[in-house]
Short mmCIF file of the C-alpha atoms (twelve columns), coordinates in Angstrom:
data_MODEL
# 
_entry.id   MODEL 
# 
loop_
_atom_site.group_PDB 
_atom_site.id 
_atom_site.type_symbol 
_atom_site.label_atom_id 
_atom_site.label_alt_id 
_atom_site.label_comp_id 
_atom_site.label_asym_id 
_atom_site.label_seq_id 
_atom_site.Cartn_x 
_atom_site.Cartn_y 
_atom_site.Cartn_z 
_atom_site.pdbx_PDB_model_num 
ATOM 1   C CA . MET A 1   108.260 61.155  -69.695 1 
ATOM 2   C CA . LYS A 2   110.211 59.978  -72.713 1 
ATOM 3   C CA . LEU A 3   112.661 62.817  -72.272 1 
ATOM 4   C CA . ASN A 4   113.381 61.783  -68.692 1 
ATOM 5   C CA . ILE A 5   114.193 58.181  -69.699 1 
ATOM 6   C CA . GLN A 6   116.598 59.330  -72.396 1 
ATOM 7   C CA . SER A 7   118.330 61.647  -69.929 1 
ATOM 8   C CA . ALA A 8   118.809 58.791  -67.435 1 
ATOM 9   C CA . VAL A 9   120.288 56.475  -70.059 1 
ATOM 10  C CA . LEU A 10  122.691 59.190  -71.173 1 
ATOM 11  C CA . ALA A 11  123.825 59.753  -67.594 1 
ATOM 12  C CA . VAL A 12  124.562 56.072  -67.083 1 
ATOM 13  C CA . LEU A 13  126.617 55.920  -70.273 1 
ATOM 14  C CA . LEU A 14  128.642 58.952  -69.241 1 
ATOM 15  C CA . LEU A 15  129.394 57.451  -65.788 1 
ATOM 16  C CA . THR A 16  130.398 54.128  -67.297 1 
ATOM 17  C CA . GLY A 17  132.827 55.802  -69.649 1 
ATOM 18  C CA . LEU A 18  134.295 57.866  -66.881 1 
ATOM 19  C CA . PHE A 19  134.794 54.790  -64.665 1 
ATOM 20  C CA . ALA A 20  136.451 52.879  -67.518 1 
ATOM 21  C CA . CYS A 21  138.851 55.726  -68.141 1 
ATOM 22  C CA . THR A 22  139.762 55.884  -64.441 1 
ATOM 23  C CA . LYS A 23  140.534 52.065  -64.250 1 
ATOM 24  C CA . GLU A 24  142.640 52.275  -67.402 1 
ATOM 25  C CA . ASP A 25  144.598 55.178  -65.954 1 
ATOM 26  C CA . ASP A 26  145.205 53.198  -62.741 1 
ATOM 27  C CA . TYR A 27  146.402 50.128  -64.712 1 
ATOM 28  C CA . LYS A 28  148.767 52.328  -66.751 1 
ATOM 29  C CA . LYS A 29  150.104 53.855  -63.535 1 
ATOM 30  C CA . TYR A 30  151.053 50.433  -62.067 1 
ATOM 31  C CA . THR A 31  152.306 48.909  -65.330 1 
ATOM 32  C CA . LYS A 32  154.018 51.904  -66.877 1 
ATOM 33  C CA . ASP A 33  157.235 49.786  -67.092 1 
ATOM 34  C CA . GLY A 34  155.403 46.738  -68.481 1 
ATOM 35  C CA . GLU A 35  153.346 43.912  -66.983 1 
ATOM 36  C CA . ILE A 36  154.696 42.212  -63.838 1 
ATOM 37  C CA . THR A 37  156.259 38.816  -64.696 1 
ATOM 38  C CA . TYR A 38  156.639 36.003  -62.164 1 
ATOM 39  C CA . PRO A 39  158.977 33.125  -63.101 1 
ATOM 40  C CA . GLY A 40  157.520 29.724  -62.415 1 
ATOM 41  C CA . ARG A 41  158.206 28.791  -58.789 1 
ATOM 42  C CA . VAL A 42  159.616 25.393  -57.818 1 
ATOM 43  C CA . ASP A 43  157.113 22.562  -57.562 1 
ATOM 44  C CA . THR A 44  158.397 20.674  -54.531 1 
ATOM 45  C CA . VAL A 45  161.290 20.774  -52.094 1 
ATOM 46  C CA . ILE A 46  162.467 17.783  -50.036 1 
ATOM 47  C CA . VAL A 47  164.878 18.600  -47.219 1 
ATOM 48  C CA . HIS A 48  167.346 15.764  -46.514 1 
ATOM 49  C CA . PRO A 49  169.000 16.192  -43.075 1 
ATOM 50  C CA . GLY A 50  172.764 15.905  -42.923 1 
ATOM 51  C CA . ASP A 51  175.893 16.277  -40.835 1 
ATOM 52  C CA . HIS A 52  176.139 20.053  -40.324 1 
ATOM 53  C CA . ARG A 53  174.331 20.486  -43.619 1 
ATOM 54  C CA . VAL A 54  171.122 19.866  -45.518 1 
ATOM 55  C CA . LEU A 55  170.612 18.642  -49.038 1 
ATOM 56  C CA . LEU A 56  167.660 20.270  -50.794 1 
ATOM 57  C CA . GLU A 57  166.119 18.133  -53.515 1 
ATOM 58  C CA . ILE A 58  164.224 20.640  -55.659 1 
ATOM 59  C CA . ALA A 59  161.744 19.779  -58.408 1 
ATOM 60  C CA . LEU A 60  161.545 22.764  -60.775 1 
ATOM 61  C CA . GLY A 61  158.468 23.826  -62.666 1 
ATOM 62  C CA . SER A 62  158.268 23.766  -66.445 1 
ATOM 63  C CA . ASP A 63  159.162 27.450  -66.959 1 
ATOM 64  C CA . PRO A 64  162.190 27.514  -69.318 1 
ATOM 65  C CA . ALA A 65  162.865 31.149  -68.420 1 
ATOM 66  C CA . VAL A 66  164.187 30.253  -64.955 1 
ATOM 67  C CA . THR A 67  167.980 30.752  -64.875 1 
ATOM 68  C CA . ARG A 68  168.791 30.431  -61.184 1 
ATOM 69  C CA . LEU A 69  167.324 29.862  -57.765 1 
ATOM 70  C CA . ARG A 70  168.238 31.090  -54.330 1 
ATOM 71  C CA . ALA A 71  167.512 29.514  -50.947 1 
ATOM 72  C CA . PHE A 72  167.253 31.764  -47.875 1 
ATOM 73  C CA . TRP A 73  167.276 30.842  -44.176 1 
ATOM 74  C CA . ASN A 74  167.696 32.587  -40.823 1 
ATOM 75  C CA . GLU A 75  164.809 34.891  -41.683 1 
ATOM 76  C CA . GLY A 76  166.482 35.747  -44.984 1 
ATOM 77  C CA . ALA A 77  169.836 36.708  -43.416 1 
ATOM 78  C CA . ASP A 78  171.694 33.848  -45.128 1 
ATOM 79  C CA . SER A 79  171.322 32.491  -48.616 1 
ATOM 80  C CA . VAL A 80  172.962 30.447  -51.343 1 
ATOM 81  C CA . GLU A 81  172.414 30.475  -55.083 1 
ATOM 82  C CA . LEU A 82  172.307 27.732  -57.699 1 
ATOM 83  C CA . PRO A 83  172.431 28.336  -61.496 1 
ATOM 84  C CA . ILE A 84  169.826 26.414  -63.481 1 
ATOM 85  C CA . THR A 85  170.527 24.701  -66.794 1 
ATOM 86  C CA . HIS A 86  167.431 23.205  -68.347 1 
ATOM 87  C CA . ASN A 87  167.260 19.826  -69.975 1 
ATOM 88  C CA . THR A 88  163.879 18.546  -71.099 1 
ATOM 89  C CA . GLY A 89  160.597 18.503  -69.257 1 
ATOM 90  C CA . ARG A 90  160.628 19.120  -65.503 1 
ATOM 91  C CA . ASP A 91  164.097 19.170  -63.950 1 
ATOM 92  C CA . THR A 92  165.165 18.148  -60.460 1 
ATOM 93  C CA . VAL A 93  168.233 19.749  -58.937 1 
ATOM 94  C CA . GLU A 94  170.109 19.294  -55.673 1 
ATOM 95  C CA . LEU A 95  171.467 22.063  -53.504 1 
ATOM 96  C CA . SER A 96  173.766 21.250  -50.561 1 
ATOM 97  C CA . ILE A 97  173.938 23.908  -47.863 1 
ATOM 98  C CA . GLU A 98  177.066 23.353  -45.786 1 
ATOM 99  C CA . GLY A 99  178.434 24.564  -42.461 1 
ATOM 100 C CA . LEU A 100 175.162 24.692  -40.547 1 
ATOM 101 C CA . SER A 101 174.809 24.370  -36.788 1 
ATOM 102 C CA . GLU A 102 172.581 21.666  -35.328 1 
ATOM 103 C CA . GLY A 103 168.900 22.543  -35.153 1 
ATOM 104 C CA . GLN A 104 165.775 23.057  -37.221 1 
ATOM 105 C CA . TYR A 105 165.799 25.351  -40.248 1 
ATOM 106 C CA . ASN A 106 163.093 27.032  -42.327 1 
ATOM 107 C CA . PHE A 107 163.983 27.683  -45.958 1 
ATOM 108 C CA . MET A 108 162.505 30.048  -48.561 1 
ATOM 109 C CA . ILE A 109 163.279 29.189  -52.165 1 
ATOM 110 C CA . TYR A 110 162.833 31.626  -55.062 1 
ATOM 111 C CA . THR A 111 163.484 31.291  -58.771 1 
ATOM 112 C CA . TYR A 112 164.751 34.083  -61.063 1 
ATOM 113 C CA . ASP A 113 164.808 34.712  -64.781 1 
ATOM 114 C CA . ALA A 114 167.374 36.580  -66.861 1 
ATOM 115 C CA . LYS A 115 165.572 39.874  -66.221 1 
ATOM 116 C CA . GLU A 116 165.835 39.401  -62.461 1 
ATOM 117 C CA . ASN A 117 162.131 38.762  -62.079 1 
ATOM 118 C CA . VAL A 118 161.527 36.736  -58.941 1 
ATOM 119 C CA . SER A 119 158.996 33.972  -58.321 1 
ATOM 120 C CA . VAL A 120 156.530 33.419  -55.561 1 
ATOM 121 C CA . VAL A 121 158.223 31.826  -52.532 1 
ATOM 122 C CA . LYS A 122 158.316 28.069  -51.867 1 
ATOM 123 C CA . ARG A 123 158.836 27.153  -48.201 1 
ATOM 124 C CA . ALA A 124 160.362 24.036  -46.656 1 
ATOM 125 C CA . SER A 125 161.856 23.021  -43.316 1 
ATOM 126 C CA . GLY A 126 164.224 20.356  -41.995 1 
ATOM 127 C CA . ASN A 127 166.814 19.411  -39.395 1 
ATOM 128 C CA . VAL A 128 170.587 19.551  -39.176 1 
ATOM 129 C CA . TYR A 129 172.568 17.067  -37.035 1 
ATOM 130 C CA . GLY A 130 176.083 17.114  -35.623 1 
ATOM 131 C CA . GLU A 131 178.168 16.365  -32.554 1 
ATOM 132 C CA . ASN A 132 175.309 16.402  -30.053 1 
ATOM 133 C CA . TYR A 133 173.521 13.741  -32.072 1 
ATOM 134 C CA . ARG A 134 176.732 11.754  -32.509 1 
ATOM 135 C CA . LYS A 135 177.405 11.713  -28.748 1 
ATOM 136 C CA . ALA A 136 174.118 9.901   -28.160 1 
ATOM 137 C CA . LEU A 137 175.134 7.030   -30.459 1 
ATOM 138 C CA . SER A 138 177.194 3.915   -29.778 1 
ATOM 139 C CA . ASN A 139 178.187 0.658   -31.401 1 
ATOM 140 C CA . ARG A 140 175.795 -2.254  -31.082 1 
ATOM 141 C CA . THR A 141 176.822 -4.523  -28.226 1 
ATOM 142 C CA . LEU A 142 178.343 -7.835  -29.234 1 
ATOM 143 C CA . SER A 143 176.522 -10.083 -26.761 1 
ATOM 144 C CA . SER A 144 178.477 -13.254 -27.504 1 
ATOM 145 C CA . LEU A 145 181.005 -14.639 -29.954 1 
ATOM 146 C CA . ALA A 146 181.620 -18.365 -30.154 1 
ATOM 147 C CA . GLN A 147 182.837 -21.056 -32.481 1 
ATOM 148 C CA . SER A 148 180.466 -23.549 -34.018 1 
ATOM 149 C CA . PRO A 149 180.771 -27.067 -32.571 1 
ATOM 150 C CA . ASP A 150 182.982 -28.139 -35.493 1 
ATOM 151 C CA . GLY A 151 185.197 -25.055 -35.046 1 
ATOM 152 C CA . ALA A 152 184.828 -24.003 -38.682 1 
ATOM 153 C CA . ARG A 153 182.515 -21.004 -38.195 1 
ATOM 154 C CA . ILE A 154 182.116 -18.014 -35.897 1 
ATOM 155 C CA . LEU A 155 178.671 -17.435 -34.386 1 
ATOM 156 C CA . ILE A 156 177.909 -13.877 -33.248 1 
ATOM 157 C CA . ASN A 157 174.944 -12.745 -31.202 1 
ATOM 158 C CA . TRP A 158 174.121 -9.007  -31.197 1 
ATOM 159 C CA . SER A 159 172.069 -6.966  -28.767 1 
ATOM 160 C CA . SER A 160 169.097 -4.894  -29.970 1 
ATOM 161 C CA . PRO A 161 170.027 -1.843  -32.077 1 
ATOM 162 C CA . LEU A 162 169.667 1.755   -30.945 1 
ATOM 163 C CA . VAL A 163 167.022 3.936   -32.604 1 
ATOM 164 C CA . GLY A 164 168.242 5.108   -35.975 1 
ATOM 165 C CA . GLU A 165 170.815 2.377   -36.526 1 
ATOM 166 C CA . ALA A 166 170.890 1.395   -40.185 1 
ATOM 167 C CA . GLY A 167 173.302 -1.508  -39.783 1 
ATOM 168 C CA . ILE A 168 176.801 -2.678  -38.871 1 
ATOM 169 C CA . VAL A 169 179.977 -2.755  -40.946 1 
ATOM 170 C CA . LEU A 170 181.962 -5.905  -40.066 1 
ATOM 171 C CA . ASN A 171 185.480 -6.658  -41.340 1 
ATOM 172 C CA . TYR A 172 187.351 -9.924  -40.782 1 
ATOM 173 C CA . THR A 173 189.848 -12.312 -42.390 1 
ATOM 174 C CA . ASN A 174 188.694 -15.711 -43.623 1 
ATOM 175 C CA . ALA A 175 190.553 -19.003 -43.256 1 
ATOM 176 C CA . ASP A 176 192.367 -18.419 -46.569 1 
ATOM 177 C CA . GLY A 177 193.753 -15.095 -45.328 1 
ATOM 178 C CA . ILE A 178 191.431 -13.011 -47.519 1 
ATOM 179 C CA . ALA A 179 189.928 -9.823  -46.055 1 
ATOM 180 C CA . ARG A 180 186.141 -9.864  -46.010 1 
ATOM 181 C CA . SER A 181 183.567 -7.164  -45.272 1 
ATOM 182 C CA . LEU A 182 179.900 -7.578  -44.416 1 
ATOM 183 C CA . ILE A 183 177.014 -5.171  -43.940 1 
ATOM 184 C CA . ILE A 184 174.814 -6.468  -41.106 1 
ATOM 185 C CA . PRO A 185 171.206 -5.154  -41.317 1 
ATOM 186 C CA . ALA A 186 169.799 -3.469  -38.220 1 
ATOM 187 C CA . SER A 187 167.167 -6.215  -38.010 1 
ATOM 188 C CA . GLU A 188 169.779 -8.980  -37.713 1 
ATOM 189 C CA . THR A 189 170.705 -10.237 -34.246 1 
ATOM 190 C CA . ASN A 190 172.645 -13.366 -35.249 1 
ATOM 191 C CA . THR A 191 175.571 -13.397 -37.684 1 
ATOM 192 C CA . GLU A 192 177.572 -16.381 -38.924 1 
ATOM 193 C CA . LEU A 193 181.051 -16.136 -40.447 1 
ATOM 194 C CA . PRO A 194 181.482 -19.188 -42.705 1 
ATOM 195 C CA . SER A 195 185.244 -19.319 -42.154 1 
ATOM 196 C CA . TYR A 196 187.801 -17.301 -40.225 1 
ATOM 197 C CA . LYS A 197 191.506 -16.978 -39.506 1 
ATOM 198 C CA . GLU A 198 192.217 -17.929 -35.909 1 
ATOM 199 C CA . GLU A 199 193.622 -15.190 -33.655 1 
ATOM 200 C CA . SER A 200 192.932 -12.544 -36.310 1 
ATOM 201 C CA . VAL A 201 191.199 -9.253  -35.502 1 
ATOM 202 C CA . LEU A 202 187.518 -8.753  -36.252 1 
ATOM 203 C CA . GLU A 203 186.355 -5.126  -36.297 1 
ATOM 204 C CA . TYR A 204 182.862 -3.723  -36.440 1 
ATOM 205 C CA . ARG A 205 181.018 -0.420  -36.177 1 
ATOM 206 C CA . SER A 206 177.402 0.670   -36.286 1 
ATOM 207 C CA . PHE A 207 176.162 3.359   -38.652 1 
ATOM 208 C CA . PHE A 208 173.115 5.550   -38.233 1 
ATOM 209 C CA . LEU A 209 170.629 7.607   -40.213 1 
ATOM 210 C CA . PRO A 210 169.080 10.339  -38.037 1 
ATOM 211 C CA . GLU A 211 166.030 10.267  -40.311 1 
ATOM 212 C CA . PRO A 212 165.050 7.761   -43.023 1 
ATOM 213 C CA . ASP A 213 165.747 10.225  -45.857 1 
ATOM 214 C CA . ALA A 214 168.931 11.697  -44.347 1 
ATOM 215 C CA . ALA A 215 171.659 12.812  -46.720 1 
ATOM 216 C CA . ASP A 216 174.499 11.677  -44.452 1 
ATOM 217 C CA . THR A 217 175.320 8.529   -42.514 1 
ATOM 218 C CA . PHE A 218 176.888 8.725   -39.065 1 
ATOM 219 C CA . PHE A 219 179.576 6.065   -38.462 1 
ATOM 220 C CA . MET A 220 180.931 5.020   -35.086 1 
ATOM 221 C CA . GLU A 221 184.596 4.258   -34.409 1 
ATOM 222 C CA . TYR A 222 185.544 0.620   -34.963 1 
ATOM 223 C CA . ALA A 223 185.434 -1.779  -32.037 1 
ATOM 224 C CA . GLN A 224 187.761 -4.756  -32.212 1 
ATOM 225 C CA . VAL A 225 187.816 -8.306  -30.913 1 
ATOM 226 C CA . THR A 226 190.385 -11.050 -31.440 1 
ATOM 227 C CA . LEU A 227 188.944 -14.243 -32.856 1 
ATOM 228 C CA . PRO A 228 189.701 -17.399 -30.869 1 
ATOM 229 C CA . VAL A 229 192.201 -20.135 -31.586 1 
ATOM 230 C CA . TYR A 230 190.626 -22.923 -33.608 1 
ATOM 231 C CA . GLU A 231 188.776 -25.347 -31.349 1 
ATOM 232 C CA . ARG A 232 186.175 -27.981 -32.023 1 
ATOM 233 C CA . GLN A 233 183.969 -30.088 -29.831 1 
ATOM 234 C CA . LEU A 234 184.474 -33.834 -29.924 1 
ATOM 235 C CA . ALA A 235 181.537 -35.478 -31.651 1 
ATOM 236 C CA . LYS A 236 179.481 -37.172 -28.964 1 
ATOM 237 C CA . ASP A 237 177.977 -39.660 -31.386 1 
ATOM 238 C CA . GLN A 238 181.377 -41.416 -31.319 1 
ATOM 239 C CA . PHE A 239 181.416 -41.826 -27.530 1 
ATOM 240 C CA . GLN A 240 180.946 -45.338 -26.165 1 
ATOM 241 C CA . PRO A 241 181.083 -46.863 -22.654 1 
ATOM 242 C CA . LEU A 242 184.301 -48.706 -21.867 1 
ATOM 243 C CA . LEU A 243 183.483 -51.409 -19.325 1 
ATOM 244 C CA . LEU A 244 186.680 -52.459 -17.553 1 
ATOM 245 C CA . PRO A 245 186.843 -55.018 -14.727 1 
ATOM 246 C CA . THR A 246 187.807 -52.530 -11.971 1 
ATOM 247 C CA . ASP A 247 185.328 -49.804 -12.998 1 
ATOM 248 C CA . MET A 248 182.172 -49.107 -11.022 1 
ATOM 249 C CA . PRO A 249 179.192 -50.304 -13.080 1 
ATOM 250 C CA . GLU A 250 175.906 -48.488 -13.632 1 
ATOM 251 C CA . GLY A 251 173.699 -48.422 -10.591 1 
ATOM 252 C CA . GLY A 252 170.628 -49.977 -12.124 1 
ATOM 253 C CA . TYR A 253 168.410 -46.944 -11.534 1 
ATOM 254 C CA . GLY A 254 167.847 -46.196 -15.217 1 
ATOM 255 C CA . TRP A 255 170.673 -43.621 -15.087 1 
ATOM 256 C CA . LEU A 256 172.931 -44.929 -17.873 1 
ATOM 257 C CA . MET A 257 176.450 -43.995 -18.958 1 
ATOM 258 C CA . GLU A 258 175.152 -43.200 -22.460 1 
ATOM 259 C CA . TYR A 259 173.157 -40.368 -20.895 1 
ATOM 260 C CA . LEU A 260 176.459 -38.535 -20.264 1 
ATOM 261 C CA . TRP A 261 176.625 -37.596 -23.957 1 
ATOM 262 C CA . ASN A 262 172.970 -37.455 -25.097 1 
ATOM 263 C CA . GLU A 263 172.713 -33.619 -24.916 1 
ATOM 264 C CA . ASN A 264 170.031 -33.878 -22.213 1 
ATOM 265 C CA . TYR A 265 171.203 -31.581 -19.445 1 
ATOM 266 C CA . GLY A 266 168.410 -32.518 -17.067 1 
ATOM 267 C CA . VAL A 267 167.644 -35.873 -15.494 1 
ATOM 268 C CA . PRO A 268 168.150 -38.748 -15.740 1 
ATOM 269 C CA . GLY A 269 171.921 -38.696 -16.167 1 
ATOM 270 C CA . PHE A 270 174.516 -41.265 -15.201 1 
ATOM 271 C CA . ALA A 271 174.716 -42.958 -11.778 1 
ATOM 272 C CA . THR A 272 177.056 -45.687 -10.542 1 
ATOM 273 C CA . ALA A 273 176.345 -48.568 -8.215  1 
ATOM 274 C CA . ASN A 274 176.975 -48.348 -4.498  1 
ATOM 275 C CA . GLY A 275 180.538 -49.023 -3.516  1 
ATOM 276 C CA . GLY A 276 183.834 -47.708 -2.246  1 
ATOM 277 C CA . ASP A 277 186.238 -46.408 -4.900  1 
ATOM 278 C CA . GLN A 278 184.325 -44.792 -7.762  1 
ATOM 279 C CA . TRP A 279 185.640 -44.490 -11.313 1 
ATOM 280 C CA . PHE A 280 184.345 -45.180 -14.799 1 
ATOM 281 C CA . SER A 281 185.831 -45.198 -18.321 1 
ATOM 282 C CA . PHE A 282 184.656 -44.415 -21.858 1 
ATOM 283 C CA . ASP A 283 185.890 -44.288 -25.448 1 
ATOM 284 C CA . SER A 284 185.777 -40.882 -27.220 1 
ATOM 285 C CA . GLY A 285 186.267 -42.504 -30.639 1 
ATOM 286 C CA . THR A 286 189.358 -40.486 -31.650 1 
ATOM 287 C CA . SER A 287 192.792 -39.700 -30.253 1 
ATOM 288 C CA . VAL A 288 193.312 -35.942 -29.838 1 
ATOM 289 C CA . ARG A 289 194.921 -33.546 -27.404 1 
ATOM 290 C CA . PRO A 290 192.020 -32.318 -25.244 1 
ATOM 291 C CA . SER A 291 191.916 -28.565 -24.624 1 
ATOM 292 C CA . ARG A 292 189.010 -28.288 -22.188 1 
ATOM 293 C CA . MET A 293 185.986 -30.102 -20.860 1 
ATOM 294 C CA . LYS A 294 182.672 -29.280 -19.239 1 
ATOM 295 C CA . THR A 295 180.624 -31.233 -16.749 1 
ATOM 296 C CA . TRP A 296 177.030 -30.788 -15.674 1 
ATOM 297 C CA . GLN A 297 175.580 -31.828 -12.324 1 
ATOM 298 C CA . ALA A 298 172.378 -33.814 -11.995 1 
ATOM 299 C CA . SER A 299 169.905 -30.944 -11.871 1 
ATOM 300 C CA . ASP A 300 167.612 -32.509 -9.266  1 
ATOM 301 C CA . ARG A 301 170.340 -32.388 -6.587  1 
ATOM 302 C CA . LEU A 302 172.566 -29.386 -7.292  1 
ATOM 303 C CA . TYR A 303 175.575 -29.069 -4.988  1 
ATOM 304 C CA . LYS A 304 174.444 -31.923 -2.797  1 
ATOM 305 C CA . ASP A 305 173.999 -35.685 -2.460  1 
ATOM 306 C CA . GLN A 306 175.843 -37.785 -5.054  1 
ATOM 307 C CA . ASN A 307 176.887 -35.006 -7.453  1 
ATOM 308 C CA . VAL A 308 180.631 -35.037 -8.118  1 
ATOM 309 C CA . LYS A 309 182.715 -32.380 -6.340  1 
ATOM 310 C CA . ARG A 310 186.383 -33.433 -6.777  1 
ATOM 311 C CA . PHE A 311 187.698 -35.787 -9.421  1 
ATOM 312 C CA . GLU A 312 190.703 -36.776 -11.499 1 
ATOM 313 C CA . ILE A 313 190.628 -37.330 -15.240 1 
ATOM 314 C CA . TRP A 314 193.003 -39.864 -16.757 1 
ATOM 315 C CA . GLY A 315 193.737 -40.659 -20.396 1 
ATOM 316 C CA . SER A 316 195.008 -43.604 -22.446 1 
ATOM 317 C CA . ASN A 317 195.362 -44.808 -26.010 1 
ATOM 318 C CA . ASP A 318 195.646 -48.477 -25.084 1 
ATOM 319 C CA . PRO A 319 193.944 -49.213 -21.757 1 
ATOM 320 C CA . ALA A 320 194.896 -52.475 -20.053 1 
ATOM 321 C CA . ALA A 321 192.153 -55.058 -20.418 1 
ATOM 322 C CA . ASP A 322 192.361 -55.962 -16.726 1 
ATOM 323 C CA . GLY A 323 191.342 -52.430 -15.693 1 
ATOM 324 C CA . SER A 324 194.659 -51.662 -13.991 1 
ATOM 325 C CA . TRP A 325 196.055 -48.117 -13.895 1 
ATOM 326 C CA . ASP A 326 199.452 -48.775 -15.464 1 
ATOM 327 C CA . SER A 327 198.284 -47.817 -18.963 1 
ATOM 328 C CA . TRP A 328 196.625 -44.585 -17.830 1 
ATOM 329 C CA . THR A 329 198.112 -41.062 -17.538 1 
ATOM 330 C CA . LEU A 330 196.769 -38.472 -15.102 1 
ATOM 331 C CA . LEU A 331 195.694 -35.466 -17.176 1 
ATOM 332 C CA . MET A 332 194.354 -33.131 -14.479 1 
ATOM 333 C CA . THR A 333 192.580 -32.867 -11.139 1 
ATOM 334 C CA . CYS A 334 189.335 -30.877 -10.996 1 
ATOM 335 C CA . GLU A 335 187.158 -29.445 -8.265  1 
ATOM 336 C CA . SER A 336 183.624 -28.140 -8.685  1 
ATOM 337 C CA . THR A 337 182.924 -24.767 -7.081  1 
ATOM 338 C CA . LYS A 338 179.780 -23.197 -5.731  1 
ATOM 339 C CA . PRO A 339 179.667 -19.461 -6.496  1 
ATOM 340 C CA . SER A 340 177.750 -18.495 -3.354  1 
ATOM 341 C CA . GLY A 341 179.830 -20.622 -1.011  1 
ATOM 342 C CA . LEU A 342 176.704 -21.350 1.040   1 
ATOM 343 C CA . PRO A 343 176.466 -24.486 3.193   1 
ATOM 344 C CA . LEU A 344 175.230 -27.825 1.886   1 
ATOM 345 C CA . GLY A 345 171.570 -27.680 0.827   1 
ATOM 346 C CA . GLN A 346 171.478 -23.901 0.237   1 
ATOM 347 C CA . VAL A 347 171.708 -22.478 -3.303  1 
ATOM 348 C CA . THR A 348 171.204 -19.093 -4.918  1 
ATOM 349 C CA . ASP A 349 170.031 -18.143 -8.409  1 
ATOM 350 C CA . GLN A 350 173.679 -17.520 -9.257  1 
ATOM 351 C CA . ASP A 351 174.538 -21.064 -8.200  1 
ATOM 352 C CA . VAL A 352 171.759 -22.503 -10.350 1 
ATOM 353 C CA . ALA A 353 172.776 -20.453 -13.415 1 
ATOM 354 C CA . TYR A 354 176.429 -21.445 -13.000 1 
ATOM 355 C CA . ALA A 355 175.559 -25.128 -12.837 1 
ATOM 356 C CA . ALA A 356 173.152 -24.901 -15.775 1 
ATOM 357 C CA . ALA A 357 175.893 -23.417 -17.989 1 
ATOM 358 C CA . GLY A 358 178.190 -26.333 -17.216 1 
ATOM 359 C CA . GLU A 359 181.425 -26.116 -15.267 1 
ATOM 360 C CA . GLU A 360 184.531 -25.721 -17.389 1 
ATOM 361 C CA . PHE A 361 187.960 -27.246 -16.742 1 
ATOM 362 C CA . ILE A 362 191.025 -26.398 -18.867 1 
ATOM 363 C CA . PHE A 363 193.569 -29.106 -19.644 1 
ATOM 364 C CA . PRO A 364 197.200 -28.087 -18.960 1 
ATOM 365 C CA . GLU A 365 199.543 -27.168 -21.812 1 
ATOM 366 C CA . GLY A 366 201.295 -30.256 -23.133 1 
ATOM 367 C CA . THR A 367 198.430 -32.625 -22.411 1 
ATOM 368 C CA . PRO A 368 199.034 -35.656 -24.671 1 
ATOM 369 C CA . ALA A 369 196.621 -36.964 -27.262 1 
ATOM 370 C CA . VAL A 370 194.352 -39.657 -25.842 1 
ATOM 371 C CA . ARG A 371 191.324 -41.581 -27.014 1 
ATOM 372 C CA . TYR A 372 190.085 -43.178 -23.800 1 
ATOM 373 C CA . TYR A 373 189.126 -41.294 -20.633 1 
ATOM 374 C CA . ARG A 374 188.741 -42.478 -17.046 1 
ATOM 375 C CA . ILE A 375 187.104 -40.276 -14.389 1 
ATOM 376 C CA . LYS A 376 188.086 -41.108 -10.817 1 
ATOM 377 C CA . VAL A 377 185.814 -39.465 -8.237  1 
ATOM 378 C CA . LEU A 378 187.594 -38.251 -5.090  1 
ATOM 379 C CA . GLU A 379 184.658 -36.560 -3.359  1 
ATOM 380 C CA . THR A 380 180.941 -35.903 -3.808  1 
ATOM 381 C CA . TRP A 381 179.099 -32.898 -2.406  1 
ATOM 382 C CA . ASP A 382 177.823 -35.148 0.390   1 
ATOM 383 C CA . SER A 383 180.662 -37.518 1.267   1 
ATOM 384 C CA . SER A 384 178.267 -39.844 3.070   1 
ATOM 385 C CA . GLN A 385 176.715 -40.934 -0.231  1 
ATOM 386 C CA . PRO A 386 177.899 -44.356 -1.556  1 
ATOM 387 C CA . PHE A 387 177.569 -43.656 -5.305  1 
ATOM 388 C CA . ILE A 388 178.005 -40.773 -7.781  1 
ATOM 389 C CA . THR A 389 175.799 -38.914 -10.290 1 
ATOM 390 C CA . MET A 390 176.605 -36.747 -13.285 1 
ATOM 391 C CA . SER A 391 174.299 -35.328 -15.963 1 
ATOM 392 C CA . GLU A 392 176.442 -34.541 -19.033 1 
ATOM 393 C CA . LEU A 393 180.019 -33.972 -20.186 1 
ATOM 394 C CA . SER A 394 181.680 -32.415 -23.251 1 
ATOM 395 C CA . PHE A 395 185.255 -32.294 -24.575 1 
ATOM 396 C CA . TRP A 396 187.063 -29.940 -26.966 1 
ATOM 397 C CA . THR A 397 190.365 -30.003 -28.860 1 
ATOM 398 C CA . HIS A 398 192.527 -27.592 -30.871 1 
ATOM 399 C CA . ASP A 399 193.517 -30.459 -33.169 1 
ATOM 400 C CA . ARG A 400 191.963 -30.290 -36.607 1 
ATOM 401 C CA . PRO A 401 190.258 -33.366 -38.053 1 
# 
């Protein structure tokens, strides 16, 4: 029995030795030229999309033996190489791959050492943009451009931005003749220029990032607009009624002349007393050459009843105390229009919107400077009515203070 146990132990030892020799021979067969060495592969790759290119931001590992890296795409058919010079610690390098067509790309990045050993692959993917993307873009719409009431500033209202817009480049000339440039954020819909040169050109263009981390910005062509001639609104807090003997007085309905310049565009407004000839006068507080005016109808009776249809506007700097017309100069004759042209009592939404915006009348070139105004009503929308109504009025001038 003892002999059998010894024989079994000896057999196991012989088999173990034989197996060990076989494994060693296999190892020597596969490493006869030395052990396989893999350079440290890159840690991370961030693909920044660009205009017919990508920018690869590559964080290297800590292996100092790495001397270069190569990025492959198109299933390995195309590649580009970047030499590596180490500094201290972990390095980050950038590799721009140019001349790519639009589309999505998959990249394989390998590192190499001086002995041409190659690392394990690091994969990354990203997009390339170009003309097709650019064709889908456009400048932000400039919804409105107006002067501030004092004429010193330009007020711009923008529409909503397209997807991907990063902002607007805006160039203009200020009142001192100095060129200015602004970057308008995509979130901004209202822009104010603190000063401007009248009749100068303002230009603007939107710029886009196809993705938040894109390497390239896509700029639109500049759109241009000519800034207006300086114009300011006459300050209504200087307006005062001018009660002359021949003028038609207030009607006593609680519709007062002061309501013509209280910035309330609803009711009540101003109404005169019943009578034949209808005119009234007021003091604007300053003598200027008027450029334009706006009137608003009483909103509770649009295009009907006592609202003014045709009128004359006269001006003076020294009105006669007796209310006579000798000291007054006819500035212009105005007629209110109804966009729809429908008969009395019928209005459309277009009519209502037109009236709500105020009806504008432009003074002729060469209109003299005047301080006092007299409005003589020639016709109301319903000529059978014995008095007149008006909600609000405003005046502008090109004269500077």
